[in-house]
C-alpha positions in Angstrom: -16.7 15.5 8.5 -15.2 14.3 11.9 -11.9 13.4 12.7 -9.5 12.3 15.6 -5.8 13.1 16.0 -4.0 10.6 17.7 -0.4 11.9 18.3 1.9 12.1 21.3 3.8 15.2 20.5 1.9 18.4 21.3 3.8 20.4 18.6 3.0 17.8 16.1 -0.8 17.6 17.1 -1.2 21.3 17.0 0.4 21.6 13.7 -1.8 18.8 12.1 -4.8 20.4 13.4 -3.9 23.9 12.0 -3.2 22.4 8.5 -6.4 20.5 8.5 -8.5 23.4 9.5 -6.8 25.5 6.9 -7.5 22.9 4.2 -11.1 22.2 5.5 -12.7 24.7 7.9 -15.8 22.5 8.2 -13.7 19.7 9.5 -14.7 18.9 13.2 -11.7 17.7 15.2 -13.5 15.6 18.0 -10.4 14.8 20.2 -6.6 14.8 20.3 -5.1 11.5 22.0 -1.6 10.6 22.9 -1.7 7.0 24.0 -2.9 3.6 22.5 -4.9 3.0 25.8 -6.8 6.2 25.7 -7.4 5.6 21.9 -9.0 2.2 22.5 -11.1 3.6 25.3 -12.4 6.5 23.0 -13.2 4.3 20.0 -15.1 2.0 22.1 -17.4 4.7 23.1 -17.5 7.0 20.2 -17.6 7.1 16.3 -15.6 9.2 13.8 -15.1 9.5 10.1 -11.3 9.5 9.9 -8.6 8.8 12.1 -5.1 10.6 11.8 -2.8 8.1 13.5 0.8 8.4 14.5 2.7 5.0 15.0 4.9 5.6 18.0 2.7 6.7 20.9 3.5 7.6 24.4 2.7 3.9 25.8 3.1 1.8 22.6 3.2 1.5 18.9 -0.4 2.2 17.4 -0.7 -1.2 15.8 -1.5 -2.6 19.1 -5.0 -1.0 18.8 -5.9 -3.2 16.1 -5.0 -6.2 18.3 -7.4 -5.1 21.0 -10.4 -4.0 18.9 -11.8 -3.9 15.5 -11.3 -0.5 13.5 -13.4 0.0 10.5 -12.7 3.8 10.3 -10.3 4.8 7.5 -6.9 5.9 8.7 -4.4 8.5 7.5 -0.9 7.5 9.2 1.4 10.3 10.0 4.8 9.3 11.2 8.4 10.0 11.3 9.3 6.2 10.5 9.0 4.7 7.1 9.6 1.1 8.0 5.9 0.6 9.0 4.7 1.4 5.5 3.8 -2.0 4.2 2.2 -3.0 7.6 0.0 0.2 7.5 -1.4 -0.7 4.1 -2.4 -4.1 5.2 -4.9 -2.3 7.6 -7.7 0.0 6.3 -5.4 3.1 5.8 -6.2 5.9 3.2 -2.5 7.2 3.0 0.8 7.1 4.9 2.4 10.7 5.4 5.9 11.3 6.6 6.7 14.0 9.1 7.2 16.8 8.8 3.8 16.8 7.4 3.6 18.6 4.0 0.4 20.6 3.3 0.0 19.8 -0.3 0.3 16.0 0.5 -2.1 16.3 3.3 -4.5 17.8 1.0 -4.1 14.9 -1.6 -4.8 12.5 1.3 -8.0 14.2 2.1 -9.1 14.3 -1.5 -8.3 10.5 -1.6 -10.4 9.8 1.6 -13.2 11.9 0.2 -13.0 10.0 -3.0 -13.1 6.7 -1.6 -16.1 7.5 0.7 -18.2 8.9 -2.0 -21.6 6.7 -2.3 -21.2 4.2 -5.1 -23.2 4.4 -8.1 -25.9 1.9 -8.8 -24.6 -1.3 -9.5 -25.4 -3.6 -12.5 -24.6 -7.0 -10.9 -24.8 -8.9 -14.2 -22.3 -6.7 -16.1 -19.9 -7.1 -13.1 -20.2 -10.7 -13.0 -19.5 -10.7 -16.9 -16.3 -8.4 -16.2 -15.1 -10.7 -13.4 -15.5 -13.8 -15.7 -13.7 -12.0 -18.5 -10.8 -11.0 -16.3 -10.4 -14.6 -14.8 -10.1 -15.9 -18.5 -7.5 -13.1 -19.6 -4.9 -13.3 -16.8 -2.2 -16.0 -17.3 -2.3 -18.7 -14.5 1.0 -20.7 -15.7 4.2 -20.2 -17.2 6.1 -22.9 -18.8 9.9 -22.8 -18.3 12.6 -25.1 -18.9 15.9 -26.2 -17.3 18.4 -28.5 -19.1 16.3 -31.3 -20.4 13.1 -30.6 -18.3 10.2 -28.6 -19.0 8.2 -27.1 -15.8 4.9 -25.3 -15.4 5.0 -22.5 -12.8 1.8 -21.4 -11.1 1.4 -17.7 -10.9 1.0 -18.0 -7.1 4.4 -19.5 -6.9 6.1 -16.5 -8.5 7.9 -13.8 -6.5 9.0 -11.5 -9.3 10.0 -10.9 -12.8 13.5 -9.3 -13.6 14.8 -8.0 -16.9 18.5 -8.0 -17.1 21.1 -8.2 -19.9 18.5 -8.6 -22.7 17.0 -11.5 -20.9 13.8 -11.7 -18.6 14.0 -14.0 -15.6 11.0 -15.6 -13.6 12.0 -15.7 -9.8 10.2 -18.4 -8.1 9.4 -18.0 -4.3 11.7 -20.9 -3.5 14.6 -19.1 -4.9 15.0 -20.8 -8.3 14.8 -18.5 -11.3 14.3 -19.4 -15.1 14.8 -17.6 -18.3 11.4 -16.9 -19.9 10.7 -15.9 -23.6 8.6 -12.6 -22.7 9.3 -8.9 -22.5 8.2 -7.2 -19.2 5.8 -5.2 -21.2 4.2 -8.5 -22.5 4.1 -9.7 -18.9 2.3 -6.5 -17.6 -0.6 -7.1 -20.1 -1.0 -11.0 -19.1 -0.7 -10.7 -15.2 -3.4 -9.9 -12.8 -2.7 -6.2 -11.8 -4.2 -6.7 -8.3 -1.2 -9.1 -7.6 1.5 -7.6 -9.8 3.1 -4.4 -10.1 5.6 -3.0 -12.4 8.2 -1.5 -9.9 10.5 0.1 -12.6 11.9 -0.8 -16.0 13.5 -3.9 -14.7 11.2 -5.5 -12.1 7.5 -6.7 -11.7 6.7 -7.9 -8.2 3.9 -10.1 -6.7 2.5 -8.5 -3.7 3.3 -11.1 -1.4 7.0 -11.1 -2.3 7.4 -7.5 -0.9 9.3 -7.8 2.3 10.1 -4.0 3.1 9.6 -0.6 1.7 12.0 2.4 2.5 11.6 6.0 1.7 14.5 7.1 -0.2 13.2 10.7 -0.8 9.9 12.5 -0.9 9.1 11.0 -4.2 10.9 7.6 -4.3 10.9 4.4 -2.5 13.2 1.3 -2.3 11.6 -2.1 -2.2 13.2 -5.1 -0.7 11.8 -8.5 -2.0 11.8 -12.0 -1.0 13.8 -13.8 -2.2 16.2 -11.1 -2.2 17.0 -9.5 -5.6 20.6 -9.2 -6.6 20.5 -5.3 -6.7 18.5 -2.3 -5.2 15.2 -1.7 -6.5 14.0 1.8 -6.6 10.4 2.8 -7.6 10.5 5.9 -9.7 9.0 9.2 -8.7 6.5 8.9 -11.5 5.3 5.4 -10.0 5.6 5.9 -6.2 2.0 7.4 -5.8 0.4 4.6 -8.0 2.3 2.1 -6.0 1.2 3.4 -2.7 -2.3 3.2 -4.0 -1.9 -0.2 -5.4 -0.6 -1.5 -2.0 -3.8 0.1 -0.3 -6.3 -1.8 -2.8 
């Protein structure tokens, strides 16, 4: 396996290279680069299997690379800044590691990369089509809600998030309106498309497009800001954080 390290701090470059070679002695580090400009030039002339990419480089933030060239190579982001996590998951990233890089977390990221790059098994197109059709018919597309003497039907694509509070469950629409619905959050989990909705904690299920910002609270927990804004902080539990990151990356 070949990889490049894009990092503007020499100590961080050398430390990452040391950890990688300890974890996989067969790994070939092709080059170490410190600027956006040099990275673009190298990728235009060479190929690699994996990119370890810092976000703040010597001349600009690394997302500028994707504005100039198309990068199909898997990326593991390595950075001291957590505010770019959501943006990172919207490009072809494998993982998002915060500095100082933890060797165990780095090992997990490498395992995840190797798993995702494994050759796919032979596909039965007929079975896949049947599963897709079945899923399309299972997941709920609309929810009936009421307000005063009016009955409304809310499309799933108009829903920002669901919130459980004070023995009630509220449907929050993207326009800021909310409605009480006769479901439990567990009921909703079974009826919502898991590619679009995620159970953040005991009180919230959010639509992917409603996630405004993700902030690291600790090594194992993150805080999520939604749009429209929720009335209280939303902390993803340590048990859910890894699966939440994987869901963002799908």
